[in-house]
C-alpha positions as CSV (number, residue, x, y, z in Angstrom):
1,M,0.0,0.0,0.0
2,S,1.3,3.4,-0.8
3,N,2.2,5.9,1.9
4,Y,-0.5,8.3,0.5
5,R,-3.1,5.6,0.7
6,N,-2.1,4.7,4.2
7,E,-2.4,8.4,5.3
8,S,-5.8,8.7,3.6
9,L,-7.1,5.5,5.3
10,A,-5.7,6.7,8.7
11,A,-7.5,10.0,8.3
12,I,-10.7,8.2,7.5
13,F,-10.4,5.9,10.5
14,K,-9.5,8.8,12.7
15,A,-12.6,10.7,11.6
16,L,-14.8,7.6,12.1
17,G,-13.1,7.0,15.5
18,N,-15.3,9.7,17.1
19,P,-18.7,8.2,18.1
20,H,-20.6,11.3,17.0
21,R,-19.0,11.4,13.6
22,L,-19.5,7.7,13.2
23,Q,-23.2,8.1,14.0
24,I,-23.5,11.1,11.6
25,F,-21.9,9.1,8.8
26,D,-24.1,6.2,9.6
27,I,-27.3,8.4,9.5
28,L,-26.2,10.0,6.3
29,S,-25.3,6.7,4.6
30,H,-28.8,5.4,5.4
31,C,-30.8,8.5,4.6
32,C,-29.1,9.3,1.3
33,Q,-28.4,6.9,-1.5
34,P,-24.6,7.1,-2.4
35,G,-24.1,9.7,-5.0
36,T,-27.3,11.7,-4.1
37,E,-27.3,14.8,-2.0
38,C,-29.0,15.7,1.3
39,D,-29.8,19.3,1.9
40,T,-29.1,20.4,5.4
41,A,-32.2,22.5,5.2
42,I,-34.1,19.2,4.7
43,F,-31.9,17.2,7.1
44,S,-34.3,17.4,10.0
45,Q,-37.2,16.4,7.7
46,C,-35.9,13.7,5.5
47,C,-32.4,12.6,6.5
48,V,-31.2,13.3,9.9
49,S,-34.4,14.2,11.7
50,D,-33.2,16.4,14.4
51,L,-29.6,15.2,14.3
52,D,-28.5,17.6,17.0
53,S,-31.1,16.2,19.4
54,Q,-30.2,12.6,18.4
55,L,-26.6,13.3,19.3
56,D,-27.3,15.8,22.1
57,I,-24.6,18.2,20.7
58,A,-24.6,21.9,19.9
59,A,-25.1,23.1,16.3
60,S,-21.5,24.4,16.3
61,T,-20.3,20.9,17.3
62,L,-22.4,19.3,14.6
63,S,-20.8,21.7,12.1
64,H,-17.4,20.8,13.3
65,H,-18.1,17.1,12.9
66,L,-19.4,17.6,9.4
67,K,-16.2,19.5,8.5
68,E,-14.1,16.7,9.9
69,L,-16.0,14.1,7.9
70,H,-15.5,16.3,4.8
71,H,-11.8,16.8,5.5
72,A,-11.3,13.0,5.7
73,G,-13.1,12.6,2.4
74,L,-16.1,10.7,3.7
75,I,-18.7,13.3,2.7
76,D,-18.9,16.0,0.1
77,M,-20.2,19.4,1.1
78,R,-21.4,22.2,-1.2
79,R,-22.7,25.6,-0.1
80,E,-25.4,27.4,-2.0
81,G,-26.2,30.7,-0.2
82,K,-27.2,29.7,3.3
83,Q,-27.8,26.1,2.5
84,V,-25.2,23.4,2.7
85,F,-25.6,20.2,0.7
86,C,-23.9,17.1,2.0
87,S,-23.6,13.7,0.3
88,I,-21.6,10.5,1.0
89,N,-18.4,10.4,-1.0
90,T,-18.8,7.3,-3.1
91,E,-15.2,7.3,-4.2
92,T,-14.1,7.0,-0.6
93,L,-16.6,4.2,0.0
94,K,-15.1,2.4,-3.0
95,V,-11.6,2.8,-1.6
96,L,-12.8,1.3,1.7
97,S,-14.6,-1.5,0.0
98,D,-11.5,-2.3,-2.1
99,T,-9.3,-2.2,0.9
100,F,-11.3,-4.8,2.8
101,S,-12.2,-7.0,-0.2
102,P,-10.6,-10.4,-0.4
103,G,-7.6,-10.2,-2.7
104,A,-7.3,-6.4,-2.1
105,P,-3.8,-5.1,-2.8
106,G,-1.9,-4.8,0.4
């Protein structure tokens, strides 16, 4: 495995090592089909349904966790005005799947 790939995987696992970020990623991965977007304005209605109350964290902390997931490459974020659109990064999911598949390059 290349050093860059090792560093990328370490960043992914570090991000997912936080229980709140793992839960956020899990919720997003089940509410939005990979490659589709969830609008944070609709999160509480369709995707996350009061994510901050589920996690019992402040909105600023939720924002921090979303940024950490984005920095690790686990989610994509796009801002349009005051709205932020988030989606699961399917390329990162593919890297993880390939990493843990039988016969994956090591």
